[in-house]
C-alpha positions as CSV (number, residue, x, y, z in Angstrom):
1,M,102.0,114.1,105.5
2,T,103.9,114.3,102.4
3,R,103.6,117.2,99.9
4,T,101.4,115.2,97.3
5,E,99.2,114.3,100.1
6,R,98.3,117.9,101.1
7,P,94.8,118.9,100.2
8,A,94.0,122.0,98.5
9,R,91.8,123.3,101.0
10,P,93.6,122.1,104.4
11,T,92.0,122.4,107.8
12,L,93.7,124.7,110.2
13,E,94.9,121.6,112.1
14,Q,96.6,120.3,109.0
15,L,98.3,123.6,108.3
16,R,99.5,124.1,111.8
17,A,101.0,120.6,112.0
18,V,103.1,121.4,108.7
19,A,103.4,125.1,108.7
20,Q,104.1,125.7,112.4
21,P,106.0,122.7,113.8
22,P,107.6,122.8,116.9
23,E,111.2,123.5,115.6
24,V,110.0,126.8,114.1
25,R,108.1,127.9,117.1
26,S,110.8,127.2,119.3
27,R,113.7,129.3,117.1
28,K,115.7,131.3,119.5
29,N,116.4,134.1,117.2
30,A,114.4,134.0,114.1
31,E,111.1,134.5,115.9
32,H,109.9,138.2,117.0
33,W,108.4,138.3,120.4
34,T,105.3,139.5,118.7
35,A,105.1,136.3,116.8
36,E,104.8,134.0,119.8
37,L,102.6,136.3,121.8
38,Y,100.1,136.6,119.0
39,L,100.8,137.0,115.3
40,R,101.4,133.1,115.2
41,H,97.9,132.7,116.5
42,I,96.5,134.5,113.8
43,S,98.8,134.4,110.8
44,I,97.6,130.6,110.2
45,Y,94.3,132.2,109.2
46,L,95.8,134.6,106.5
47,T,97.8,131.4,105.6
48,S,94.8,129.3,105.1
49,A,93.5,131.9,102.8
50,L,96.7,132.3,100.8
51,V,97.2,128.5,100.0
52,R,94.0,128.5,98.3
53,T,95.2,131.3,96.0
54,P,98.2,131.0,93.2
55,I,100.2,133.6,95.3
56,S,103.4,131.9,95.8
57,A,105.6,132.2,99.2
58,N,107.9,134.6,97.5
59,G,104.9,136.8,96.2
60,V,103.8,136.8,100.1
61,T,107.4,137.9,100.9
62,G,106.8,140.7,98.4
63,L,104.0,142.0,100.3
64,M,106.0,142.0,103.3
65,I,108.8,144.0,101.8
66,L,106.0,146.6,100.6
67,S,104.7,146.6,103.9
68,G,108.0,147.4,105.7
69,W,108.8,150.3,102.9
70,A,105.2,151.7,104.1
71,I,106.5,152.1,107.4
72,S,109.3,154.8,106.4
73,A,106.8,156.4,104.0
74,S,104.2,156.7,106.9
75,L,106.6,158.6,109.0
76,L,107.0,161.5,106.4
77,I,103.3,162.5,106.9
78,P,103.0,165.2,109.5
79,G,101.3,164.9,112.9
80,I,100.4,161.9,114.9
81,W,98.8,160.1,112.0
82,G,102.3,159.3,110.3
83,P,103.6,157.4,113.3
84,L,100.2,155.7,113.9
85,L,100.3,154.4,110.2
86,A,103.8,153.2,110.6
87,V,102.7,151.1,113.7
88,F,99.8,149.7,111.7
89,F,102.5,148.8,108.8
90,S,105.1,147.3,111.2
91,Q,102.7,145.0,112.4
92,L,101.1,144.0,108.9
93,Q,104.8,143.6,107.8
94,L,105.4,141.0,110.5
95,Y,102.0,139.4,109.6
96,F,103.1,138.6,106.1
97,D,106.5,137.9,107.7
98,C,104.8,134.9,109.5
99,S,102.8,133.8,106.5
100,D,105.2,133.6,104.1
101,G,107.4,131.0,105.5
102,E,104.1,129.2,106.5
103,V,103.0,129.0,102.7
104,A,106.4,127.8,101.7
105,R,106.3,124.9,104.3
106,W,103.0,124.0,103.4
107,R,103.8,123.8,99.7
108,G,107.4,122.6,100.1
109,T,108.7,125.6,98.2
110,Q,111.4,126.8,100.6
111,S,114.6,128.0,98.8
112,P,117.5,130.3,99.1
113,K,115.8,132.8,96.8
114,G,112.9,133.1,99.5
115,I,115.5,133.6,102.3
116,F,117.3,136.2,100.2
117,L,114.1,138.2,99.7
118,D,113.2,138.0,103.4
119,K,116.3,139.4,104.2
120,I,116.0,142.3,101.9
121,G,112.9,143.3,103.3
122,H,114.4,143.5,106.8
123,Y,117.3,145.2,105.9
124,T,116.0,147.6,103.9
125,T,112.8,148.2,106.1
126,E,115.0,148.7,109.3
127,G,117.6,150.8,107.3
128,L,115.1,153.2,105.9
129,I,113.1,154.0,109.3
130,P,116.0,155.8,110.7
131,L,116.4,157.6,107.5
132,A,112.8,158.7,107.6
133,L,113.1,159.7,111.1
134,G,115.8,162.1,110.2
135,L,113.8,163.6,107.6
136,R,110.7,163.8,110.0
137,C,113.0,165.8,112.2
138,L,113.3,168.8,109.8
139,G,109.5,169.5,110.5
140,E,109.3,171.3,107.1
141,L,111.7,171.3,104.4
142,G,112.0,174.9,104.9
143,L,114.4,174.2,108.0
144,L,116.9,173.6,105.2
145,Q,116.9,177.5,104.6
146,T,116.1,178.9,107.9
147,D,118.4,176.6,109.9
148,P,120.7,174.3,107.8
149,G,123.0,173.4,110.5
150,S,120.3,171.8,112.6
151,A,118.8,170.2,109.5
152,Y,122.0,168.6,108.2
153,L,122.8,167.4,111.8
154,H,119.4,165.5,112.1
155,L,119.8,164.1,108.4
156,F,123.3,163.1,109.7
157,L,122.2,161.1,112.9
158,G,119.4,159.4,111.0
159,A,121.9,157.9,108.6
160,V,124.4,157.1,111.4
161,L,121.4,155.2,113.1
162,A,120.6,153.4,110.0
163,L,124.1,152.5,109.4
164,G,124.3,151.3,112.8
165,I,121.3,149.3,112.6
166,V,122.1,147.5,109.4
167,L,125.7,146.6,110.8
168,N,124.3,145.1,114.0
169,K,122.2,142.9,111.8
170,A,125.0,142.0,109.4
171,Q,127.3,141.0,112.1
172,N,125.0,137.7,112.6
173,E,125.2,137.3,108.7
174,M,129.0,137.6,108.8
175,V,129.3,134.8,111.5
176,H,127.3,132.5,109.1
177,A,129.2,133.6,106.0
178,S,132.7,133.1,107.9
179,R,131.8,129.5,108.9
180,A,130.6,128.6,105.6
181,L,133.7,129.9,104.0
182,A,135.8,128.3,106.7
183,G,134.1,124.9,105.8
184,M,132.4,124.9,109.4
185,D,128.7,123.6,109.9
186,K,125.6,126.0,110.1
187,L,125.5,127.4,113.6
188,A,122.7,126.0,115.6
189,D,120.0,128.4,116.6
190,T,120.4,127.7,120.3
191,S,121.8,129.6,123.3
192,A,124.4,127.0,123.8
193,A,125.9,127.5,120.4
194,K,126.2,131.4,120.9
195,A,127.1,131.4,124.7
196,V,130.0,133.4,126.2
197,P,131.9,131.8,129.3
198,A,129.7,132.9,132.2
199,A,132.8,133.6,134.4
200,S,134.3,135.9,131.9
201,F,134.3,139.6,132.0
202,V,132.2,139.6,128.7
203,G,129.8,137.0,129.8
204,R,129.3,139.2,133.2
205,L,128.5,142.2,130.9
206,R,126.2,140.1,128.9
207,R,124.2,139.2,131.8
208,L,123.9,142.9,132.8
209,A,122.8,143.6,129.6
210,R,119.7,141.4,130.1
211,F,118.5,144.1,132.3
212,L,118.4,146.5,129.7
213,P,118.2,144.8,126.3
214,F,118.7,147.9,124.1
215,H,119.3,146.2,121.2
216,R,115.5,145.0,120.9
217,V,114.4,148.4,120.2
218,L,116.3,148.6,116.9
219,H,113.7,146.3,115.2
220,S,110.9,148.0,112.9
221,V,108.2,147.1,115.4
222,E,110.0,148.7,118.4
223,M,111.2,151.6,116.3
224,S,107.9,152.4,115.1
225,L,106.5,152.2,118.7
226,L,109.1,154.6,120.0
227,I,108.6,157.3,117.4
228,L,105.1,157.2,118.1
229,A,105.8,157.7,121.9
230,A,108.1,160.6,120.6
231,S,105.5,162.3,118.7
232,I,103.0,162.2,121.3
233,V,105.6,163.8,123.6
234,S,106.1,166.6,120.9
235,L,102.3,166.8,120.5
236,V,101.8,167.2,124.5
237,A,104.8,169.8,124.6
238,A,103.3,171.7,121.8
239,Q,106.8,171.7,120.3
240,P,106.8,170.2,117.0
241,M,109.8,167.3,116.5
242,L,110.8,167.7,120.1
243,G,110.4,164.2,121.0
244,E,111.6,162.8,117.9
245,R,115.1,164.7,117.9
246,W,115.5,163.6,121.5
247,L,114.6,160.1,120.4
248,L,117.8,160.4,117.8
249,Y,119.9,161.7,120.4
250,I,119.4,158.7,122.7
251,L,119.2,156.1,119.9
252,V,122.7,157.0,118.2
253,P,125.0,156.6,121.0
254,G,122.9,153.5,122.0
255,V,123.4,151.9,118.4
256,I,127.1,152.6,118.7
257,F,127.2,150.8,122.1
258,V,125.4,147.7,120.9
259,N,127.5,147.3,117.9
260,V,130.8,147.2,120.0
261,G,128.7,144.9,122.4
262,H,127.8,142.8,119.7
263,F,131.4,142.5,118.1
264,V,133.0,141.6,121.3
265,A,130.2,139.0,122.4
266,I,131.0,137.3,118.9
267,M,134.5,137.3,119.2
268,A,134.2,135.9,122.8
269,S,131.9,133.1,122.0
270,P,132.5,129.9,120.3
271,R,130.7,130.9,117.2
272,L,134.1,131.4,115.2
273,R,135.9,128.6,116.7
274,K,136.7,125.4,114.8
């Protein structure tokens, strides 16, 4: 079905054929596990409503960005309600993230600007969450006066975690930019294109890492769920911010390890070889 033949009020089957083709559903790294599990099954209903309105695909991406920022804002609400809201907004963000691409594919309006806005949304969302977690660990801003050492420590750890998450995401973008600047073709989104030789030391380490995929917890959905779990620990222990602070102590060394492993894996793989 060409763009000019597409009806103004498509059926779900027509939308799925164009907006959710197999090459989109089978992408290795571009799809979050929640998309395949349930979000793609329900995002088509939102897309069906949106394509009947004047809103553009980039406008939907704007809603995705605002939802992502709302995750961090929610974490500044004391008690359990803040993390609960953060989990809700993390799901809403991915819901819009599924739908903006579907709207763009149906209308044939995919563009570099849309991709750029999408990346702005994900980078800022996942960079702001650790900063909000660091602020949340203060409990009350009065901690800056009563125990400034502890306050600045948790703010610093939140900033280190934010930097580590953004750097880990940026390493993938650096690969694409380096290939483009070297005149190489776009890297295929397949396991074979990014595989490390299985017999190598790095390959063996990567196989071991599959049993503990720590890098997956650095996504906004997993981070919000972990913060919710940490806040429940604090609530049960009757010690405000106990769980959140320990979460920072665990995640900061973990993100450093992930970045080092990611760098080594990229250098050992064929991604940067002509």
